C-alpha positions, 0 to 999 in steps of 0.5 A: 379155388377155395375161399376161406370163410372168415368173419371179422367182428368189431366192437362199438366204442361203448362196449364194456362201459356202463350205460348209466355212467354220466358222460363228461359235462360239456366245456363250460357247463356247470356241474348239476347238484343232486336234489335234496329230499324235502325234509318237510312233508307236504300238507294233505290236499283239501280233498283228502282233508274233506273226506271227499266232501266239498269245502262248503259242505264241510262248513254246512256240517260245521254250522249244523253241528252247533246242535240247532235245527236250521233253515237254509238262510240260517245255514247260509249265514252261519256257514258262509255258503251261498244260499242258492247253492245249498240245493246242491250241497245239502240236497233238494227236498224233492227226491227226483231233483236231488237224484238228478243233482247228485248225478250231475254235480256231486252227492248231497249231504242228505244223500250221504245221510249226514243231514236230514230234514227236520220239523220247523221249530215254530208251527208257522215257519215256512221252508225246509229245515235241517239237522245233522245226523250222528254220521254227520257229527262223526265225519265233521269231527274227523274233518275238523281234526284233520284241518287242525292237524294240518294247521288249516281252517275251513 
């Protein structure tokens, strides 16, 4: 007895159809409209505007950019920044403390060389005084221009 070797092939129902074609919507389903492209570009994020700085750091640079040597209390008042937080934002006068804070939180303005320690304006003045560097003036000018272009304020 001889058995013929025959094979049958079947094609699935989806053969020949595109897999990307939209199936018919279910009964009673509303057609979905295609999403339109947003004609207005989104405003850049604050992080982009600030060139990696924290917003209070930008306000510190803005206050110092007026050209005067300032104390922490003067910077705090002019820049509307919490005076206690200035240790992290500007940087500690102790190199070891500043290094620890830079690693724990973020780089300070002194570490970034945007701010430097200054001599007190009066001989009997107490505490740390600061002034902005050329690099600090350059970055704050760039940041403030980006804020203005985006229609935002610091």
